[in-house]
C-alpha positions as CSV (number, residue, x, y, z in Angstrom):
1,N,-112.6,-113.4,37.2
2,P,-109.0,-113.2,35.9
3,P,-107.0,-115.5,38.2
4,E,-104.6,-112.7,39.1
5,R,-107.4,-110.4,40.2
6,P,-109.8,-112.2,42.5
7,G,-112.6,-109.9,43.4
8,L,-112.5,-107.9,40.2
9,A,-115.9,-109.1,39.0
10,A,-117.6,-108.5,42.4
11,M,-116.1,-105.0,42.7
12,T,-117.1,-104.1,39.1
13,A,-120.7,-105.1,39.9
14,S,-120.7,-103.2,43.2
15,M,-119.6,-100.0,41.4
16,I,-122.3,-100.0,38.7
17,D,-124.8,-98.1,40.9
18,E,-122.2,-95.6,42.3
19,G,-122.8,-93.1,39.6
20,T,-123.2,-92.7,35.8
21,A,-122.2,-90.2,33.2
22,R,-125.4,-88.3,34.0
23,R,-126.0,-88.8,37.7
24,T,-124.0,-89.4,40.9
25,G,-124.6,-92.4,43.2
26,P,-126.4,-90.3,45.8
27,E,-128.6,-88.7,43.1
28,L,-129.5,-92.1,41.8
29,S,-130.4,-93.3,45.3
30,A,-132.5,-90.2,46.1
31,E,-134.4,-90.5,42.7
32,L,-135.2,-94.1,43.3
33,E,-136.3,-93.4,46.9
34,R,-138.8,-90.7,45.7
35,R,-140.3,-93.3,43.4
36,G,-140.4,-96.0,46.1
37,G,-138.0,-98.2,44.1
38,S,-134.9,-100.2,45.0
39,L,-131.8,-101.2,43.1
40,S,-129.1,-103.8,43.7
41,C,-126.0,-104.8,41.7
42,H,-123.9,-107.8,42.5
43,A,-121.9,-110.6,40.9
44,D,-121.8,-114.3,41.8
45,W,-120.1,-117.3,40.2
46,N,-122.7,-117.4,37.5
47,A,-123.4,-113.9,36.4
48,A,-123.5,-110.2,37.2
49,R,-127.0,-109.0,38.0
50,L,-128.7,-105.6,38.1
51,R,-132.1,-105.9,40.0
52,L,-134.5,-103.0,39.9
53,Q,-137.9,-102.9,41.6
54,L,-140.4,-100.2,40.8
55,L,-144.1,-99.5,40.3
56,S,-145.5,-100.8,37.0
57,A,-146.3,-97.2,36.1
58,D,-142.5,-96.5,36.1
59,L,-141.7,-99.2,33.5
60,E,-140.2,-96.9,30.9
61,Y,-138.2,-95.0,33.5
62,G,-136.9,-98.3,35.0
63,L,-135.7,-99.8,31.7
64,A,-134.1,-96.5,30.7
65,L,-132.3,-96.4,34.0
66,L,-131.0,-100.0,33.5
67,A,-129.6,-99.1,30.1
68,E,-127.9,-96.1,31.6
69,L,-126.3,-98.2,34.4
70,L,-125.2,-100.8,31.9
71,F,-123.6,-98.5,29.3
72,E,-122.7,-95.3,31.2
73,P,-121.3,-96.2,34.6
74,A,-118.7,-93.6,35.8
75,F,-116.7,-95.7,38.2
76,P,-115.8,-92.6,40.3
77,E,-112.4,-92.9,41.9
78,H,-113.5,-91.7,45.3
79,E,-116.3,-94.3,45.4
80,L,-113.9,-97.0,44.4
81,E,-111.7,-96.1,47.3
82,R,-114.7,-96.2,49.7
83,L,-115.8,-99.6,48.5
84,R,-112.2,-100.8,48.6
85,Q,-112.0,-100.0,52.3
86,Q,-115.4,-101.5,53.0
87,T,-114.3,-104.7,51.2
88,L,-111.0,-104.9,53.1
89,A,-112.9,-104.6,56.4
90,E,-115.4,-107.3,55.3
91,L,-112.5,-109.6,54.3
92,Q,-111.0,-109.1,57.8
93,R,-114.3,-109.8,59.4
94,R,-114.7,-113.0,57.4
95,A,-111.3,-114.2,58.4
96,D,-112.5,-114.2,62.0
97,Q,-115.7,-116.1,61.3
98,P,-115.3,-119.9,61.5
99,A,-118.2,-120.6,59.0
100,A,-116.6,-118.3,56.4
101,V,-113.2,-119.8,56.9
102,A,-114.6,-123.3,56.5
103,D,-116.5,-122.4,53.3
104,E,-113.4,-120.9,51.7
105,A,-111.2,-123.9,52.7
106,F,-113.8,-126.2,51.3
107,A,-113.8,-124.4,47.9
108,H,-110.0,-124.1,47.9
109,H,-109.6,-127.9,48.2
110,L,-112.6,-128.8,46.0
111,Y,-111.7,-126.5,43.0
112,G,-107.9,-126.3,43.4
113,G,-106.1,-125.2,40.3
114,T,-109.1,-123.2,38.9
115,I,-110.4,-119.7,39.5
116,L,-113.4,-121.2,41.4
117,A,-110.9,-122.1,44.2
118,L,-110.4,-118.4,45.0
119,P,-112.8,-116.3,47.2
120,L,-115.5,-114.6,45.1
121,A,-114.9,-111.4,47.1
122,G,-111.2,-111.6,46.4
123,D,-108.3,-111.1,48.8
124,P,-106.7,-108.0,50.4
125,A,-103.6,-107.9,48.2
126,A,-105.7,-108.0,45.0
127,H,-108.0,-105.2,46.2
128,L,-105.1,-103.0,47.3
129,A,-103.7,-103.3,43.8
130,L,-107.0,-102.8,41.9
131,R,-107.1,-99.8,39.6
132,R,-110.1,-97.9,38.1
133,D,-108.9,-98.7,34.5
134,E,-109.2,-102.4,35.3
135,L,-112.8,-102.0,36.2
136,L,-113.5,-100.0,33.0
137,E,-111.8,-102.7,30.9
138,F,-113.6,-105.6,32.7
139,H,-117.0,-103.7,32.3
140,R,-116.3,-103.1,28.6
141,D,-115.4,-106.7,27.9
142,H,-118.2,-108.4,29.9
143,Y,-121.3,-106.2,30.2
144,R,-122.9,-106.8,26.8
145,L,-126.5,-107.2,25.7
146,E,-125.8,-110.2,23.5
147,R,-124.4,-112.0,26.5
148,G,-127.2,-111.2,28.8
149,A,-130.9,-111.7,29.6
150,L,-133.6,-109.3,30.5
151,V,-136.3,-110.7,32.9
152,V,-139.4,-108.7,33.7
153,A,-142.0,-109.9,36.2
154,G,-145.1,-107.9,37.2
155,D,-148.3,-106.3,36.0
156,V,-146.9,-105.4,32.6
157,D,-148.6,-105.2,29.1
158,P,-146.4,-107.1,26.6
159,E,-146.8,-104.5,23.8
160,R,-145.9,-101.7,26.2
161,L,-142.9,-103.7,27.4
162,R,-141.6,-104.3,23.8
163,A,-141.8,-100.6,23.1
164,A,-140.1,-99.7,26.3
165,I,-137.3,-102.2,25.7
166,A,-136.8,-100.8,22.2
167,G,-136.7,-97.3,23.4
168,A,-134.3,-98.0,26.2
169,F,-131.8,-100.4,24.6
170,S,-131.9,-100.1,20.8
171,A,-129.4,-97.2,20.7
172,S,-126.9,-99.2,22.7
173,A,-127.5,-102.7,21.3
174,G,-124.8,-102.4,18.6
175,A,-122.4,-100.3,20.6
176,R,-119.9,-103.1,21.3
177,A,-118.6,-106.1,19.4
178,A,-119.2,-109.5,21.0
179,T,-115.6,-110.4,21.7
180,L,-113.9,-111.4,24.9
181,P,-110.1,-111.2,25.4
182,E,-108.6,-114.6,24.6
183,A,-106.9,-114.8,28.0
184,T,-110.2,-114.2,29.8
185,R,-112.1,-116.6,27.6
186,A,-109.5,-119.3,28.1
187,A,-109.5,-118.9,31.8
188,A,-113.3,-119.1,32.0
189,V,-113.5,-122.2,29.7
190,G,-110.6,-123.9,31.5
191,A,-112.2,-123.5,34.9
192,T,-115.5,-124.9,33.7
193,D,-113.9,-127.8,31.9
194,A,-111.7,-128.6,35.0
195,A,-114.7,-128.5,37.3
196,S,-116.8,-130.6,34.9
197,Q,-114.1,-133.3,34.6
198,A,-113.5,-133.4,38.4
199,G,-117.3,-133.8,38.9
200,D,-117.5,-136.8,36.6
201,P,-117.9,-139.9,38.9
202,E,-115.6,-141.8,36.4
203,T,-112.7,-139.3,37.1
204,Q,-113.3,-138.5,40.8
205,A,-110.8,-140.0,43.2
206,R,-112.3,-142.7,45.4
207,T,-110.5,-141.5,48.5
208,L,-111.7,-139.3,51.3
209,R,-109.6,-136.2,51.9
210,V,-109.5,-134.6,55.4
211,V,-108.6,-130.9,55.7
212,V,-108.2,-129.3,59.2
213,V,-108.1,-125.5,59.8
214,D,-106.8,-125.2,63.3
215,R,-108.5,-122.7,65.7
216,P,-107.2,-123.5,69.2
217,G,-109.8,-123.2,72.0
218,A,-112.8,-123.2,69.7
219,E,-116.0,-124.5,71.5
220,Q,-117.5,-125.4,68.1
221,T,-116.1,-126.7,64.9
222,E,-117.5,-125.9,61.5
223,L,-117.9,-129.1,59.5
224,R,-118.1,-129.3,55.7
225,V,-118.5,-132.6,53.9
226,G,-119.0,-132.7,50.2
227,H,-117.9,-133.1,46.6
228,L,-118.5,-131.6,43.2
229,G,-122.1,-131.8,42.0
230,V,-123.6,-131.2,38.6
231,P,-124.5,-128.1,36.6
232,R,-127.9,-126.5,37.1
233,R,-129.2,-127.6,33.7
234,H,-128.6,-131.3,34.6
235,P,-131.7,-133.2,33.4
236,D,-132.2,-134.9,36.8
237,R,-132.3,-131.6,38.7
238,V,-135.9,-132.2,40.0
239,G,-135.0,-135.7,41.3
240,R,-131.8,-134.4,42.8
241,G,-133.8,-131.7,44.6
242,I,-136.1,-134.4,46.2
243,L,-133.1,-136.5,47.2
244,N,-131.4,-133.5,48.9
245,T,-134.6,-132.4,50.7
246,L,-134.9,-135.9,52.1
247,L,-131.2,-136.1,53.0
248,G,-130.6,-132.6,54.5
249,G,-132.9,-130.0,53.0
250,K,-135.6,-129.7,55.6
251,F,-135.8,-129.8,59.4
252,T,-137.0,-133.4,59.5
253,S,-134.3,-134.5,57.1
254,R,-132.1,-137.5,57.8
255,I,-129.0,-135.6,58.6
256,N,-130.6,-133.0,60.8
257,L,-132.6,-135.6,62.8
258,N,-129.4,-137.7,63.2
259,L,-127.0,-135.0,64.3
260,R,-129.4,-132.7,66.2
261,E,-132.3,-134.9,67.5
262,R,-130.6,-138.3,68.0
263,H,-127.1,-137.3,69.1
264,G,-127.3,-133.6,70.1
265,F,-124.1,-132.7,68.3
266,T,-125.5,-129.5,66.8
267,Y,-128.4,-127.0,66.7
268,G,-128.8,-127.7,63.0
269,A,-127.3,-129.6,60.1
270,S,-128.2,-129.3,56.4
271,S,-127.1,-130.3,52.9
272,R,-127.5,-128.7,49.5
273,F,-126.6,-128.8,45.8
274,V,-125.3,-125.3,44.9
275,D,-126.7,-124.3,41.5
276,R,-124.1,-123.1,39.0
277,R,-123.5,-123.1,35.3
278,S,-120.6,-125.4,35.8
279,C,-120.4,-128.1,38.5
280,G,-121.5,-126.4,41.8
281,P,-120.6,-128.2,45.0
282,F,-122.7,-130.6,47.0
283,V,-122.1,-129.8,50.7
284,V,-123.2,-130.9,54.1
285,S,-122.8,-128.1,56.7
286,A,-123.0,-128.0,60.5
287,A,-121.5,-126.3,63.5
288,V,-120.7,-129.1,65.8
289,T,-119.5,-129.3,69.4
290,T,-115.7,-129.7,69.0
291,S,-115.5,-132.7,71.3
292,A,-118.0,-134.6,69.0
293,I,-116.6,-133.6,65.6
294,G,-115.2,-137.1,64.9
295,R,-118.5,-138.9,65.7
296,A,-120.5,-136.3,63.8
297,T,-118.4,-136.7,60.7
298,Q,-118.9,-140.5,60.9
299,E,-122.7,-140.0,61.2
300,V,-122.7,-137.7,58.1
301,L,-120.7,-140.2,56.1
302,G,-123.0,-143.0,57.2
303,E,-126.0,-141.1,56.0
304,L,-124.4,-140.4,52.6
305,R,-123.6,-144.1,52.3
306,R,-127.0,-145.2,53.4
307,I,-128.9,-143.1,50.8
308,R,-126.8,-144.5,48.1
309,A,-127.0,-148.1,49.2
310,E,-130.6,-148.5,50.4
311,P,-133.9,-147.7,48.6
312,V,-135.9,-144.9,50.1
313,S,-139.2,-146.1,51.6
314,P,-142.4,-145.0,49.8
315,G,-143.7,-143.3,52.9
316,E,-140.5,-141.2,53.3
317,L,-140.5,-140.3,49.6
318,D,-144.2,-139.3,49.7
319,E,-143.6,-137.2,52.9
320,T,-140.7,-135.4,51.1
321,R,-142.7,-134.7,48.0
322,N,-145.7,-133.4,50.0
323,Y,-143.3,-131.1,51.8
324,L,-142.0,-129.6,48.6
325,L,-145.5,-129.2,47.2
326,G,-146.5,-127.5,50.4
327,V,-143.7,-124.9,50.3
328,F,-143.8,-124.3,46.6
329,P,-146.4,-121.5,46.6
330,Y,-144.2,-119.4,48.9
331,G,-141.8,-119.0,46.0
332,L,-144.6,-117.4,43.9
């Protein structure tokens, strides 16, 4: 995202399926519905994604449709205005949700000075100023075959798949040069470098920063405790996943048993490493009774200190590994 246009990447992705040079958005939706298919387009901090689900018999049609969406989006003005109003309403709704406010404040203070500190969805001022030609320019600069990946999962013959890919994408493969505007490239690289440096234990400050977003009269307080983590491709990702599951990644985790079962501060508390290409955050989250927020914070910090200072018992480690092995098949 360009720093001066928060929300541009998300809006561009949302507009991809709102019509192409050949078909309107409603026509696309009706066509997919007749085939029993579904389509979604969205952007997150890592990438923009087009996801299409269809019967295997419709493989050629599906790949041709993806190519059409990638290279011929129309970005109709009336659909942009409709999505703009929807986004503004959603931003207003999020401003009234304590959990969303806490998440945005956490990101703002964790990634201050980089584009990652800004809301992915943008802000009202940026959306009101957004123009169709900016979407077209962003799409032209970023939606490129050589910068992407095509993933196909299902009952598909590899030779048929190769032929379908060639038929759908070959004509468009050389349509655009692989260049990014220097300002955009510099902003993206700068944000990644800044996040990586801040996530390095050697450069992280050894102080605890407390941020309070005041909401007078709130019965519950949204608690976030965390710091910068590591990129998804970190070599210790599997071990990190076991550690987090034990700490706050399952119902019987240390943090949840402490805050919920032992002290009754919350209905549920959890922790997670957020996977990103750059340093995603590590964060502990809980909605805590306001009167107990100080004690709950102390307990969370205590659990973080304990898992760093004391070896995990073999029994607790085996229990966590068995849990992960047990739930693994659900992901298949």
